[in-house]
DRENFI-968270 format. One record per residue (C-alpha): residue in one letter; residue number from 1; chain; x, y, z. Coordinates in steps of 0.001 Angstrom, whole numbers, plus 500000, padded with zeros to 6 digits. Layout:
+------+-----+-------+--------+--------+--------+
! rest !  nr ! kette !      u !      v !      w !
+------+-----+-------+--------+--------+--------+
!    a ! NUM !     A !      X !      Y !      Z !
...
+------+-----+-------+--------+--------+--------+
END
This chain:
+------+-----+-------+--------+--------+--------+
! rest !  nr ! kette !      u !      v !      w !
+------+-----+-------+--------+--------+--------+
!    m !   1 !     A ! 474000 ! 899376 ! 193638 !
!    l !   2 !     A ! 470322 ! 898494 ! 193371 !
!    v !   3 !     A ! 470300 ! 897049 ! 189847 !
!    p !   4 !     A ! 473800 ! 895865 ! 188906 !
!    e !   5 !     A ! 472374 ! 893885 ! 185978 !
!    l !   6 !     A ! 471323 ! 897151 ! 184350 !
!    f !   7 !     A ! 474771 ! 898697 ! 184679 !
!    r !   8 !     A ! 476448 ! 895664 ! 183122 !
!    g !   9 !     A ! 475198 ! 897141 ! 179854 !
!    q !  10 !     A ! 477437 ! 900197 ! 180178 !
!    g !  11 !     A ! 479916 ! 900172 ! 177295 !
!    v !  12 !     A ! 478374 ! 897047 ! 175700 !
!    e !  13 !     A ! 478148 ! 897868 ! 172005 !
!    q !  14 !     A ! 475236 ! 896621 ! 169955 !
!    s !  15 !     A ! 474504 ! 896084 ! 166256 !
!    f !  16 !     A ! 475215 ! 898688 ! 163601 !
!    i !  17 !     A ! 471712 ! 900138 ! 163899 !
!    h !  18 !     A ! 472053 ! 900880 ! 167626 !
!    p !  19 !     A ! 473729 ! 904231 ! 168269 !
!    d !  20 !     A ! 473978 ! 903583 ! 172032 !
!    d !  21 !     A ! 475424 ! 900998 ! 174358 !
!    v !  22 !     A ! 472956 ! 898657 ! 176087 !
!    l !  23 !     A ! 472651 ! 900754 ! 179262 !
!    t !  24 !     A ! 471971 ! 904010 ! 177420 !
!    h !  25 !     A ! 469497 ! 902275 ! 175113 !
!    n !  26 !     A ! 467567 ! 900831 ! 178087 !
!    l !  27 !     A ! 467465 ! 904250 ! 179757 !
!    r !  28 !     A ! 466397 ! 905959 ! 176524 !
!    t !  29 !     A ! 463610 ! 903434 ! 175921 !
!    c !  30 !     A ! 462415 ! 903904 ! 179503 !
!    s !  31 !     A ! 462331 ! 907681 ! 179011 !
!    l !  32 !     A ! 460300 ! 907433 ! 175789 !
!    i !  33 !     A ! 457631 ! 904992 ! 176922 !
!    k !  34 !     A ! 454301 ! 906092 ! 178463 !
!    p !  35 !     A ! 454721 ! 907038 ! 182119 !
!    l !  36 !     A ! 452996 ! 903991 ! 183575 !
!    l !  37 !     A ! 455017 ! 901965 ! 186052 !
!    h !  38 !     A ! 454776 ! 898577 ! 184330 !
!    l !  39 !     A ! 455725 ! 900149 ! 180996 !
!    r !  40 !     A ! 458621 ! 902157 ! 182445 !
!    l !  41 !     A ! 459974 ! 899016 ! 184116 !
!    a !  42 !     A ! 459627 ! 897029 ! 180891 !
!    g !  43 !     A ! 461409 ! 899785 ! 178965 !
!    l !  44 !     A ! 464189 ! 899887 ! 181529 !
!    l !  45 !     A ! 464714 ! 896115 ! 181621 !
!    h !  46 !     A ! 463854 ! 894979 ! 178080 !
!    d !  47 !     A ! 467507 ! 894427 ! 177061 !
!    v !  48 !     A ! 469057 ! 893776 ! 180486 !
!    g !  49 !     A ! 469930 ! 890214 ! 179424 !
!    k !  50 !     A ! 472173 ! 891289 ! 176535 !
!    p !  51 !     A ! 475486 ! 891619 ! 178406 !
!    g !  52 !     A ! 477424 ! 888403 ! 178699 !
!    y !  53 !     A ! 476364 ! 886700 ! 175499 !
!    h !  54 !     A ! 476622 ! 887872 ! 171907 !
!    v !  55 !     A ! 477702 ! 886746 ! 168461 !
!    e !  56 !     A ! 479493 ! 888813 ! 165862 !
!    d !  57 !     A ! 477594 ! 888868 ! 162578 !
!    p !  58 !     A ! 479372 ! 890336 ! 159535 !
!    q !  59 !     A ! 476015 ! 891501 ! 158146 !
!    v !  60 !     A ! 474712 ! 893481 ! 161133 !
!    g !  61 !     A ! 477512 ! 893505 ! 163688 !
!    r !  62 !     A ! 476922 ! 892306 ! 167210 !
!    r !  63 !     A ! 473752 ! 890304 ! 167855 !
!    f !  64 !     A ! 472260 ! 888993 ! 171079 !
!    p !  65 !     A ! 470277 ! 885855 ! 170190 !
!    d !  66 !     A ! 467491 ! 885016 ! 172599 !
!    h !  67 !     A ! 468144 ! 888152 ! 174643 !
!    s !  68 !     A ! 464437 ! 888723 ! 175248 !
!    r !  69 !     A ! 464200 ! 885386 ! 177068 !
!    r !  70 !     A ! 467366 ! 886077 ! 179085 !
!    s !  71 !     A ! 466149 ! 889588 ! 179920 !
!    a !  72 !     A ! 462744 ! 888253 ! 181004 !
!    a !  73 !     A ! 464431 ! 885699 ! 183274 !
!    l !  74 !     A ! 466184 ! 888555 ! 185091 !
!    v !  75 !     A ! 462983 ! 890537 ! 185700 !
!    p !  76 !     A ! 461832 ! 888535 ! 188773 !
!    v !  77 !     A ! 465370 ! 888613 ! 190177 !
!    i !  78 !     A ! 465645 ! 892387 ! 189801 !
!    l !  79 !     A ! 462098 ! 893335 ! 190778 !
!    g !  80 !     A ! 462193 ! 890785 ! 193604 !
!    r !  81 !     A ! 464582 ! 893137 ! 195429 !
!    f !  82 !     A ! 461758 ! 895649 ! 195678 !
!    a !  83 !     A ! 458177 ! 895488 ! 196944 !
!    y !  84 !     A ! 456504 ! 894872 ! 193590 !
!    s !  85 !     A ! 453504 ! 892574 ! 193487 !
!    s !  86 !     A ! 453739 ! 889258 ! 191707 !
!    q !  87 !     A ! 451212 ! 890617 ! 189184 !
!    m !  88 !     A ! 453525 ! 893546 ! 188377 !
!    v !  89 !     A ! 456538 ! 891255 ! 188051 !
!    d !  90 !     A ! 454624 ! 888877 ! 185768 !
!    r !  91 !     A ! 453325 ! 891734 ! 183621 !
!    v !  92 !     A ! 456770 ! 893283 ! 183140 !
!    k !  93 !     A ! 458335 ! 889877 ! 182480 !
!    f !  94 !     A ! 455702 ! 889117 ! 179847 !
!    l !  95 !     A ! 456318 ! 892408 ! 178028 !
!    v !  96 !     A ! 460095 ! 891989 ! 178120 !
!    e !  97 !     A ! 459871 ! 888411 ! 176885 !
!    n !  98 !     A ! 457705 ! 889417 ! 173919 !
!    h !  99 !     A ! 459266 ! 892738 ! 172876 !
!    m ! 100 !     A ! 460993 ! 891456 ! 169739 !
!    f ! 101 !     A ! 458160 ! 892162 ! 167298 !
!    v ! 102 !     A ! 459399 ! 893298 ! 163907 !
!    w ! 103 !     A ! 456899 ! 895041 ! 161655 !
!    v ! 104 !     A ! 456972 ! 897541 ! 158821 !
!    p ! 105 !     A ! 453921 ! 898792 ! 156913 !
!    h ! 106 !     A ! 454311 ! 896460 ! 153928 !
!    h ! 107 !     A ! 453878 ! 893483 ! 156271 !
!    g ! 108 !     A ! 450184 ! 894321 ! 156528 !
!    l ! 109 !     A ! 447806 ! 893208 ! 159269 !
!    d ! 110 !     A ! 448545 ! 889467 ! 159401 !
!    p ! 111 !     A ! 451594 ! 889720 ! 161717 !
!    i ! 112 !     A ! 449609 ! 892021 ! 164012 !
!    r ! 113 !     A ! 446688 ! 889598 ! 164089 !
!    e ! 114 !     A ! 449142 ! 886816 ! 164955 !
!    l ! 115 !     A ! 450647 ! 888965 ! 167710 !
!    i ! 116 !     A ! 447209 ! 889655 ! 169202 !
!    a ! 117 !     A ! 446386 ! 885934 ! 169081 !
!    r ! 118 !     A ! 449704 ! 885074 ! 170769 !
!    v ! 119 !     A ! 449798 ! 887731 ! 173521 !
!    g ! 120 !     A ! 446097 ! 888474 ! 173954 !
!    r ! 121 !     A ! 444087 ! 891578 ! 173205 !
!    e ! 122 !     A ! 444582 ! 892771 ! 176777 !
!    n ! 123 !     A ! 448379 ! 892908 ! 176290 !
!    a ! 124 !     A ! 448669 ! 894073 ! 172679 !
!    e ! 125 !     A ! 448637 ! 897829 ! 173296 !
!    d ! 126 !     A ! 451201 ! 897658 ! 176095 !
!    l ! 127 !     A ! 453455 ! 895501 ! 173952 !
!    i ! 128 !     A ! 453195 ! 897847 ! 170975 !
!    e ! 129 !     A ! 453990 ! 900739 ! 173329 !
!    l ! 130 !     A ! 457201 ! 898940 ! 174300 !
!    v ! 131 !     A ! 458008 ! 898030 ! 170694 !
!    t ! 132 !     A ! 457507 ! 901567 ! 169377 !
!    s ! 133 !     A ! 459452 ! 903114 ! 172253 !
!    n ! 134 !     A ! 462284 ! 900656 ! 171664 !
!    r ! 135 !     A ! 462294 ! 901541 ! 167958 !
!    a ! 136 !     A ! 462231 ! 905273 ! 168736 !
!    a ! 137 !     A ! 465198 ! 904816 ! 171079 !
!    i ! 138 !     A ! 467140 ! 903307 ! 168167 !
!    w ! 139 !     A ! 465972 ! 905323 ! 165172 !
!    g ! 140 !     A ! 464702 ! 908592 ! 166654 !
!    n ! 141 !     A ! 462479 ! 910686 ! 164382 !
!    r ! 142 !     A ! 463234 ! 908479 ! 161357 !
!    i ! 143 !     A ! 460857 ! 905805 ! 162680 !
!    k ! 144 !     A ! 457920 ! 908078 ! 163555 !
!    g ! 145 !     A ! 455969 ! 907333 ! 160378 !
!    s ! 146 !     A ! 456387 ! 903574 ! 160729 !
!    n ! 147 !     A ! 455444 ! 903734 ! 164415 !
!    r ! 148 !     A ! 452281 ! 905703 ! 163574 !
!    a ! 149 !     A ! 451441 ! 903117 ! 160917 !
!    l ! 150 !     A ! 451947 ! 900326 ! 163457 !
!    w ! 151 !     A ! 449516 ! 901973 ! 165892 !
!    k ! 152 !     A ! 446959 ! 902434 ! 163079 !
!    a ! 153 !     A ! 447346 ! 898815 ! 162016 !
!    l ! 154 !     A ! 446930 ! 897653 ! 165611 !
!    a ! 155 !     A ! 443742 ! 899705 ! 165934 !
!    l ! 156 !     A ! 442361 ! 898118 ! 162758 !
!    a ! 157 !     A ! 443258 ! 894605 ! 163866 !
!    m ! 158 !     A ! 441754 ! 895188 ! 167318 !
!    k ! 159 !     A ! 438416 ! 896172 ! 165740 !
!    e ! 160 !     A ! 438130 ! 892823 ! 163973 !
+------+-----+-------+--------+--------+--------+
END
């Protein structure tokens, strides 16, 4: 098996909002993201660190605290098995590590400005692509309007 870490997510249930196990969610996110290699890899691996550590929360069900950091730590291990450049590995790791951006329209532009300041203008669009694909993998068509609003807000913030 080429990526056993990915398949450890098979059958691992998530919070109440997630209709799929971790493996299916990673595959679905990968299938929804733009077909660029670094984005597809980030979509595929963004939650790979979830299996093995969780807490049960009576409010939302199963949670995976700090999973983005654990997932990012696995990226060099997984991609190191293949002939990816260090730049590709670093780019995917960065996206995975930063994918937990929560935003809804009433939050306004300030969180997006903060995100741009934290990750850099050069990374903001790729990160929002991962975030919106992740959200679409969870919510399907119900999140389309909020995802469109997020892209519009990013465009406004990037013009500043």
